[in-house]
N, C-alpha and C positions, 0 to 999 in steps of 0.2 A: 297732795301727792307731788313728789319731786318731778321736775321737768323731764329728765332722761327716762325715768321709770314710766311716766305717763306716755311719752313718745313710743317707748318700746311696746307697751301694751297695745297701743293703737296699731303699730306696724304688725305685731303678732296677729291681731284680730283680722286685719286685711289679708295677710298671708294665709291664715287658716281658711278663710272663705275662698280665696283664690285657688289654693292647693286642693282642698277637699271638695269644693262645689263649683270649680271653674267651668266644667262642661255643662253642668246644670244651669249655670248663670249665663250661658250663651256662647262660650268659647267653642269654636269649631276646630275640627281636625286640621292640623298644620303639616304640610309636607315639606320638611326641611331636608333638602338634598344632601347637605353636608353632614347630617347625622343619619347614617344608614339604619334601616330597620333590621333588627336582629331576630331571625326566625329560628324556631326550634327544629332540630333534625327530626326525621320521620318517626323514630322510635319514641321520642318524647311527645310527639303529637298524640300518641296513644293515651297519654295521661288524661288529656282533656276530652278524650272520647269514651272514657270508662264510666262516665256518669257522675252524678252528684255525690256519690259515696267517696270520691276522691277529693281530698281537702282543697286542692288547688284548681279544680275544674271551674270553667266559667267562660264567658264570652272572650273573644280576642281583644286586643288592645284598642279601644275606641278613644282613648284620652287625646286631648288636644295636641300635646307635645310628646313625641315618642323618644323621650330621653329620661335621664335619671338625675335627680337632685342629690346633693350630699346628705340630705336629712330624710326623715320618714315621709316621703311622698308615696304613700302605700299602694302596692300593686293591686290591692283588693278594692280600690276605689274605681271599679270598672265602669260604673254608670255615671258618676259625677266628677271624678278626679281630673286634674289638669295634666299630670305627668305620668309616665309609664310606671315608674317604681323608684325606689331609692338606689343609691350607688352600690350598697352592699348586695342588693338583689342582683344587680348587673354583674358584679364580681363572681358571685356564686353560680349564677346561671351560665355565664360565659365559660367558666371552668368546666362545668358539667357538660355543656353542649360542644365543647372544643371549638368555640367560635373563632373564625379566621381573624388574625390580628389586624388585618386591614379594616375590618368592620368595627373592631373594638377601639382602635386608636382615636377616632374623632370623639367618642364618648369619654375616653380617658383624658383626652386633651381638655375637653370642656370642664370635667371635674377638677383637673389641676388648676385651671384658670380661676374657677370659683373658689377653690380651697386656698390658693395663694393670695387672692384678693382679700378674702374675708375670714379665713380660718374658722374658728368655732363661733363666730358671729351667727352663722347659720343655726346653731343650737339655741343661742340666746334670743334671737330676734325672728326667726323664720319657722323653725320646726313645729309642726302641728302637735306632735306628742309633747314637746316642751311646753307649748301653750296650754295644753290641758293640765299639765302639772302646775303651771303658774296660776291657773284659775283655781285649782284646789288650794294653793297657798293663799290666794286672795280671800277665799271663803274662810279659811282658818283664821286669818287676821281679823276679818269682820266679826268672827265669833270670839275674838280676844283670847285665843288659845296660843300658848307659846310653842314654837317648834321643838322637836326632839333633835338633840345633837348626838351624832354618832361618835363613839370613842375612836381613838387612833387605830386600835386593833381592828375594829369593824371596817373602818375606811380602807385599811390595807387588804382585808378580806375581799371587799368589793372590787378593789383594784385587781386582785388575783383572778377573780371571776371574769372580769373584763378581758384579760389576756387569754384565759382558758377558752372563753366563748368564741373569741375571734379566731383563734387557732383551730378550734373544733369545726367552725363553719367552713374554713378553707379546706381542711382535710376531708370532711364529708362531701364537699363539692367535687373533689377529685375522685372520691370513691363512687359518687353518683354518676360520674362520666367514664368509669372503667368498665369496659365490656366484659372483662373476665368475671366480674361480680354479677350475681343473678339479678335479673330484671325485677323480680318481686322485692328484693331488698333495695335496689337502686331507686325505685320510684317512691319508696317510703322515706328515704333520706334526701330526696331531691328538694332543693331550695330549703334546706334546714334553717337558713336565716329567717325566712318568712314563716316557717312552721313554728319557730320558737318565739317569734316577735309578739309582744303584747298588742300590737296594732291590729292583728287579725281578729281580736275580740272587740275592737272599737270601730275602726273605719268601715268595714263591710256594712255595718248597720247604719252608720251616718250616710254612706253612699248608696243606700238602697240595693245592696247586693249581699244579703245574708248568706253565709257559707256553712257547710256542715263541719262540725268539730268532732272528728272520729277518735275513738280510743282503741280501735282495733283496725288492722293488725297492730302488733307490738310497736313498730316504729312510729306510727301515727300517734299511738297512745302516749309514748314517751315525750314526743314533741308537744302534743296538746297539753300534757301535764306541766311541762316546762314553761310553755307560753302562759298558762294560768298563773303559775308562780310569778312570772315577770309582770303579768297584769296586776297582781297584788302589789308589786313594787310601785307601779304607777299610782295605784289607789293610795298606797301608804305615803305618797308624796304630799298628801293632806297634812301629815304629821312631820315628815322628814323632807325638807325642800329638795326638789329635783332628784329624787332617789334613783329613778331609772337612768338618768343621765350619767350616773357614776359608772354604769356598766355597758351603756349603749355602744354597740360595735360601730355605728356610723360616727358617733362622737369620738370614739377611739381613733378612727381613721383620720378625722379632721384635726385631731390634737397634734399630729405631726407637722401641721402647717401653721400653728399658732406662733412659732418662732420663725423669724426671717421672712414673714409675709408683708404685705403692703399695709396692713392694719397693725398699729403698734400702740402699746400703752406705756407711759413713762411716769416715773416717780421722782420728785425732788426730795431726796433724803434729808437735806438740810431743813426743809420746811416741815417735814413730818414730825408730829409730836407723839407718835406711837399711842394714839388714843384707843386703837383697836376697833373702831367703828367699821372699817373696811372688812375685817374678818367676821364681824357680827352680821353684816348685811349680805354677805356672799351666799348665794343659793346653794353652792357646793361646799360651803364651810372651808374654803381655802384660806390658809394662813400665810401663804407665800408672800403676798403683798405686804402684809403687816410685819413680817419678820425680816424682809429685805432691808439691809442697811447700807449697801454699797452701789448696787447696779442701778442704772437709770432706766434701762429697758426692762420691763417686768411682764414679758409675754410668756406666761407659764402654760404648759400643755393642757392642764385641767381647767383652764379658765374658759367660760362660755361667752365672754364679752357682753355680759348684760349691762356692765358699767354701773352697777349699783354702788360699788365702792367710790366711784367718782361722784355720783349723784349725792351721796350722803357724807362725803368727806368734808369736814368743817374748815379745812385750811385752804385759803385761796391759792390756786395755781399749784397745789401740791401734786395732784394727779392730772394727767392729760391723755387724750386719745388723739392719735394722728392717723390720717389715711393718705397714703402717697406723699407723706411729709407735711400735709396740711392739718392744722389743729382743728378738730371738729367738736370736741368736748373738753371741758376742764372743770376741776372741782370749784365749788362755791361761786360759779359765774351767775350773774344776774342780768 
């Protein structure tokens, strides 16, 4: 196995254990004064008092760090998780709760720092849901099965779904916080991002906090059905590499920071022989790097910075990764 790939799997494994089982492994509750605790308004506290029939009911947040990572640090890891939730959860919840901006700003600032520093490296090296998909990919390779490649049309369809899902989450978050809308509807669409997320069928069981997946009333049923479909996308990552990552709203948000961040990827177009290996090994089947003939910086929005392209590139010094201007990886280094 190539060096960068092996290093990435090691980092992913450590991050998975830390994010999913941090509290279980002994991490204690940390009171970080610069990250204020965001509390639900009284009407939303009713949701957690209505019993286990409500999808999102459960204990308050006992996680070690009351903050939000750019990736799937799932809110349902109540018993064992390290972080409160993902940043998409923060956005949705803050909109619905009409959270005071002074409470939001420290969390937004932390997200911006992490996003500018690393971009979608969070997806390729840290995200526990990404790690699960990579494990499925490793199993497929061990079974000597070839991956399924999606057509350009299907890739565009997934891209459209990504935009639609993100916009829908934001709109539903506003509706869930609108007092003119009936409470019975508002509580059904509350935290739609979590209700649609495939994580709710994975992490509650890993974190020893199984939840009820309701199909009634209608709102819960729609979101539960959608989350089941998205769960199938995660499972289908066994055949199609990183399928869920192509529509993940957290990845979509991070993609805006791939360009202009402190982590950069460069290509020496003169050295490149256009062998196509970079396109073949890319988990998201990106061809941008392979097709680029002029630009030196190749920080495309849909790259998850796994650096497989650099790991497998046969040309010495053709591809490089720099962090804060310092070279950390290059192709064909020994």
